[in-house]
N, C-alpha and C positions, 0 to 999 in steps of 0.2 A: 406343361413341360417347358423349361427354359432352354435357350441356346445362347451360345456365345463363349468367350474365353473362359468363364468361370463355370460353365456347365459341366455336370458330371454324368449327364445322360449318354447313352449308347457307348461309344468307345473310350470314354473318360478323357484323360489328359492327352495333350499333344505328344508327349513322350511315349505314353502307352499305345497310342495309335501307331506311332512309328515302330515300336517294338513288335506289335501285332503284325504289321505289314512285313517287317523283316523276317518274322517267323514263317509267314506264308510264302514269302519269296524264297527262303531257304529250303522249303519243302519241294519246290519245283525246279530250282535252278542249279542245284549241285554246287553252289558257292560262287557262281559267276556274278550274281547280284552284288556281292560285296565289292567286286572290282568296279562295277558301275558307280556305286556309292562313293568309293574312294576316288574315282576319276573326276568326280564333280566337287570334291571337298574344297579345292582351292579356287574354284571359279563360281560355283553356284550350289552351295550346300542346301539351299532352300529347295532347288529343283530335285535334288536327291531325296530330301525329306518328303516332298509331295509325291514323287514316283512311288516311294515305299509306303508311306502312310495312307495316301489316297488310292493310288493305283492298285496296290496289292492288299493293303489292310481293309480298304472299304469296298473296292470294286471286285477285284479278283476273288476275294474270299466269300462272295455272296453264294448261297447254296443252290441257286436255281440252275446253274450249269456246272457240270463236272469239269475238273481241270483239263482233261483231254479235249473236251468240247471247246473250252475257252481257248486252248492253244490252236485248234483248227480255225476258229474264227479269227484269231490274231494273225496266224499265217496268211490267211486270205486277205485280210485288210492291209497288212504290210506289203504283200505282193501287189495289191491294187495301187497302193500309194507310190510305189517305186522309190528308188534311192534310199531304201531302208535296210540295206544288206547287213550292217552290223547288228541291227535289232532282229533281223530275220535269223541270223546265226544264233543269237541268244535264244530266240524262241523255238528254233529247231531243236536245240539242246534241251530246252524245257519240255517240248513236245515228246521227245524221246524219254525224258525222265518221268513223265506222267502216263506213259503207257502206249503212246502211238508208235507204230513200227515205221522204219524207214520207207517201206512200200506205201503205207498209208499217207505219209507226208508227201512223197513224190506224187501220189494220185491226187491229193488235194491241190498241189501246185499245178499239175497238168489240168485239172478241172478249172483252175483260175484262168487259164489261157483263153477260154471262151468268153470270159467276162471282162478281163482287163488287158488282154493282148499277149501275143507271144513274147515280145521283148521283156515284159515284166515277169512273165512266167519263167522265161529262160534265166533271167538274173536271179530270181528266187531259187530256182532249182540248182544253179551253180553255187549259191550261198549254202544251200542244204548239202550239196556234195562236199563242200569244204568241211562241214561239221561231221558228215559221215566218215570222211577220210581220217579226220583227227581222232575219231572214236573207233577206227578199225572196222567199219561196217561196209566197206566197198570190196569187191563189186557187189551190187545188188542183183539178185536173180530177177529176170524180166519175164513177164507173162507174154509169150508170143502168141497173139491171137491170129487165128487163120482167117 
């Protein structure tokens, strides 16, 4: 098997990899990915290409994890990194689109407080709250444990 620019193995051409990634992205994001691609067009179209072709076409589309599981992992990592609130909002939307409930998202962010601290969990939860508000999902019902 050969590899390199002329290789036809696996995902075929550069453009086909991009189109495959765009299709995967479209299934989970409800159209927000197109805004990300467009926002990079005049500054780094290559970064947009790599996010779509590699991030979604190669990595996100792997069958070993379901999309909802990938979103839980992503929410946890973005929370741990901190300072990623725009990406958190994008991925909270994606998490809702792939079947996670607002309560499950909030629980995942609460769980993250023990591993990455309250400030990051708070920031992530407030980013999620913004998405929930935009989608008309507030107020959430709370489980009041005795």
